[in-house]
Structure formats: structure tokens, C-alpha cells
C-alpha positions as CSV (number, residue, x, y, z in Angstrom):
1,M,-16.3,21.4,17.3
2,G,-16.9,17.9,18.6
3,A,-14.8,14.8,18.4
4,V,-16.3,13.6,15.1
5,E,-16.0,17.0,13.4
6,T,-12.4,17.5,14.6
7,M,-11.3,14.1,13.5
8,E,-13.0,14.4,10.1
9,T,-11.1,17.7,9.6
10,F,-7.9,16.1,10.9
11,F,-8.1,13.2,8.4
12,E,-9.2,15.4,5.6
13,K,-6.2,17.7,6.0
14,L,-3.7,14.9,6.7
15,N,-4.8,12.9,3.6
16,A,-4.8,16.0,1.4
17,G,-1.1,16.4,2.3
18,D,-1.6,19.4,4.5
19,R,0.0,17.8,7.6
20,Q,0.8,21.2,9.2
21,A,-2.9,22.1,9.2
22,A,-3.7,18.7,10.7
23,V,-1.1,19.2,13.4
24,Q,-2.7,22.5,14.3
25,L,-5.7,20.6,15.5
26,M,-3.6,19.2,18.4
27,D,-3.5,20.6,21.9
28,E,0.0,21.9,23.0
29,R,0.1,19.1,25.6
30,T,-1.2,16.3,23.5
31,E,0.2,12.8,24.1
32,M,0.4,9.9,21.7
33,R,1.1,6.2,22.5
34,V,2.3,4.0,19.7
35,H,2.3,0.2,20.2
36,V,4.9,-1.6,18.1
37,L,5.9,-5.3,18.5
38,G,4.9,-5.5,22.2
39,N,6.5,-2.2,23.1
40,V,4.9,1.2,23.7
41,R,6.4,4.5,22.9
42,T,4.8,7.6,24.4
43,L,5.3,11.0,22.7
44,R,4.4,14.2,24.7
45,G,3.7,17.7,23.5
46,V,2.7,18.9,20.1
47,E,6.4,19.1,19.0
48,Q,6.9,15.4,19.4
49,V,3.4,14.2,18.4
50,G,3.0,16.7,15.6
51,G,6.6,15.9,14.5
52,W,5.7,12.3,14.1
53,F,3.1,13.2,11.5
54,L,5.2,15.9,9.9
55,R,8.1,13.5,9.4
56,A,6.0,10.7,8.1
57,D,6.5,9.4,4.6
58,R,5.2,11.7,1.8
59,G,2.0,10.3,0.6
60,L,0.9,8.9,4.1
61,R,-2.8,8.4,4.2
62,M,-4.9,7.4,7.3
63,I,-8.4,6.3,6.3
64,P,-10.8,5.8,9.2
65,G,-13.4,3.1,9.1
66,D,-15.8,1.5,11.6
67,V,-15.9,4.7,13.7
68,R,-17.2,4.7,17.2
69,E,-17.8,8.0,19.0
70,T,-18.4,8.2,22.8
71,G,-18.5,11.8,23.7
72,N,-15.0,13.2,23.7
73,T,-13.5,9.9,22.4
74,Y,-13.3,8.9,18.7
75,E,-12.3,5.3,18.1
76,A,-11.8,3.9,14.6
77,D,-10.2,1.1,12.7
78,V,-7.7,3.1,10.7
79,L,-6.2,1.9,7.4
80,V,-2.7,3.3,7.0
81,V,-1.3,3.6,3.5
82,R,2.3,4.6,2.7
83,P,3.9,4.5,-0.7
84,G,6.3,1.5,-1.0
85,A,5.1,-0.2,2.2
86,P,2.4,-2.7,3.0
87,S,-0.9,-1.2,4.2
88,Q,-1.7,-1.7,7.9
89,H,-4.8,-1.6,10.0
90,L,-4.6,0.1,13.4
91,D,-7.0,0.4,16.3
92,A,-6.9,4.1,16.9
93,T,-8.4,6.1,19.8
94,F,-8.4,9.9,19.8
95,R,-9.5,12.1,22.7
96,V,-10.8,15.5,21.7
97,E,-11.4,18.4,24.1
98,A,-12.6,21.8,23.0
99,G,-12.0,21.0,19.4
100,L,-8.4,20.0,19.9
101,I,-6.8,16.5,19.9
102,T,-5.4,15.9,23.4
103,A,-4.5,12.2,23.2
104,I,-3.9,9.5,20.5
105,N,-3.4,5.8,21.0
106,L,-2.3,3.7,17.9
107,A,-2.1,-0.1,18.2
108,P,-1.9,-2.8,15.5
109,R,-5.1,-4.8,15.0
């Protein structure tokens, strides 16, 4: 499965509320960088990265738009919708190898 197919499946499962199935598309050694207010937090391993998605607010939706695929890299403007919170646009980059997500970078637009 290529980057586009993997990410389409990831967003489909995440947005349907099946976060556990979405997390199963992550490599055991996946890393995620989250940029917030000029700071960067790096999470390592599927327990930390997957846990970030599993602990997210119920009803979390991540809707990709303006997708750019360059081989193993999937880049998108992602609209994040959470109940009771303002929606947010993120610049998101996902690296996919052998059908598994190995790296995620999320930064505000």
C-alpha cells in the first residue's frame, strides 16, 4: 500500500471513530512532531504517538485537503475539528514506508 492509500485509510478510520484501527497503521518506531506556540514536542514509538490519537477528544476529525504526494511522503492541509473547540488548519506531513506511517509532522498554518 502506498502513501496515498495508507493515509486515505488512516483518515477514514480516524474520522469514523475507529482510532485503534487508525493507530494500527503506524510503525512501532513511528515519530511525531507537534509544533505549538513556537515549541516542538516530539513523541516516539507507537505507544506515545498512537496514544496521542487514542486520548484525543471524542469526535475528533482530521479532514485532509490540498494533498501533495511525493513518493513516500504525503503532505496535506488538514482541517482539525473537535467538538466544543474552534477548528484549526494544520500543515501535516506523513512519511509512509511499506504501508505503515513512520513519521508525522503537525504544524499550525
